[in-house]
C-alpha positions, 0 to 999 in steps of 0.5 A: 648778069643780074638785070635791073631797071631804071625809069623814064617818065616822058612828058614830051608828047603830053600837051595841054589836055586839061584845058583851063587846068593846064593854062599855067602848068603841064598836065603831070602837075595837075592836082588829083584826089585831094592831095596828089598830082597826076605825076605821083602815080607814075613815080610811085609805081616805079619806085615801088617796083625797085627803080632807084634812077628816074628821069623826067623828060619835060618840055614846058610849064614845068615850074609847078612840077619842079616845086612839087618834086623838090629833090625827090625826098618825098618819093624816096629818091634822094640818097646815094643809091637813088636819084631823081633827074628832071631833064628839060630840053637842051637844044644847043647842039648845032649838029643835032638833027633829031626831032620831037621826043627823039631830041630828049632821048638824043640830048640825054644819052648820058643818062642811059649810058652812065647807068648800070641798069640793063633795062628801062621802064617808060611811062607818061603821067596819064595812067592812074593806078597803084601797081607794082611792075616787078612781076612784069619785069620778071616776065620781060627777063624770062621771055628775053623780049626786046620790049614788054608792053604793060596791058590790062583788060578794060574794067567797068569804068570804060569812059576812063579808057576810051582814048587808050590804044588797044593791043592785038597779039598772036602767040604771045607777040604783039602784032599791032595797036589800034583804037578799036573800041570793041577790043578790051585789051588795053595798052596802059602806055607803060612799057619795059625795054632793053637799054641796048635796044632803046639805043638801037631804036634811037639811032634808027629813028634819028637816022631816018628823020623820025620824031616819035620814039614809040610810034615810029621806033616801036609801033611801026616796026612791031614785025622787026622787034620781039614785043610781048605784053604782060597784063596787070589786074588793077583799078585804073583810070586814064586821064586824057581830057577834062571830062575823064579828069572830072569823072575819075576824081569823083569816082574816087569817092566810091569807097571800094575804088578809093581802097583799090588805089590808096589802101594797098600794100604799096602806097602812092607817094606825094609831097608832104604838107604839114597843115592843121586838121580841117575845122568843121563848124557847127552848122556844116554838113558834109556827105560822101566827100573827101576833105583834105587838111587845113580846110574850114567848112561852114556850109554844105558839101556833097559828093565833092573833093576839097583840097588843102586849105579851102574855105567854105562860107556859111550857107554855101552849097557845093555838089559834085565839084572839085575845089582845089588848094586855098580856094575861098568860097563865100557865103550863100554860094552855090556850086554844082558840077564845078572845078575850081583851080588853086587860089580861086575866090568866089564872092558871096551869093554867086551861083555856078553850074556845069553839067556831068559831061562838061563841068564849069571850070575856073582857072587858077587865081581867078575871082568871081 
């Protein structure tokens, strides 16, 4: 039988890890690198790997996410052969005894049972990379593993990976996962599992009052399952905090890193937005920055990222900062190590500064 993949992005266990940026949205829909959202990388990697049925388990603050995803057209998931399903919580079964993310799996059993796919690739939204999983799936099939974890060896951007679990293996089998920082063998949070094994683990977890599918159904039962690891070699970040979000964005300003993520054979897909080119006024200065379409620049920008529709007034100076969509920065404003969320207004003459380890953050739609 020909094996095939369906996809699942599980956001249930991703809480408000980006502080002010997740006041009004979940982490998956936080903007990244000028024109993308964190969720774009997980979706793009799956679609580019041949997945044509993809579901998202969402729990809260997902209005922004729904607006971004629309009907899946921008991601190549809107025709008769492909679908994008956003599956919010549905807790209306009075006999349901499942808990945690097991409730999502249990209440959406039909998503898995109706599909002709034999295997499921599962991820969250915090692993940022441009990677094709086809070779990993081929390895998963050839070894006939129950589960194949997608791993990688830690690259030089170590601070971007510090919270990630580390893989320990013997003779090709995963023996345990921990957070030993001296072990460079990372678990990306992405894994492939046989669909029938997924259903078996689901039944085991619910029958034994578990509440976390991966930790209690897989990680704590590695001795009972055939769990392998397939290592990828790619540029990657893991967004787990405001600090890693800030540093990952600014790392994109390095042309080599930018090329590794955005200028590969497979592209990172996102919602299309048609806006005019950026207008650079006569006295402005822009150095080592990413400036998206629709901006108007009349000040100085260095080592910063400006999202679509941002405006920068005359005499303003912006350094090492992230300015999100439609933010308005007045004249003679000074911003350094700052993150402005969408629709923020900074009035003339204001000075805001954070540090490299703790950027100054202004939440969405605020005026200062």
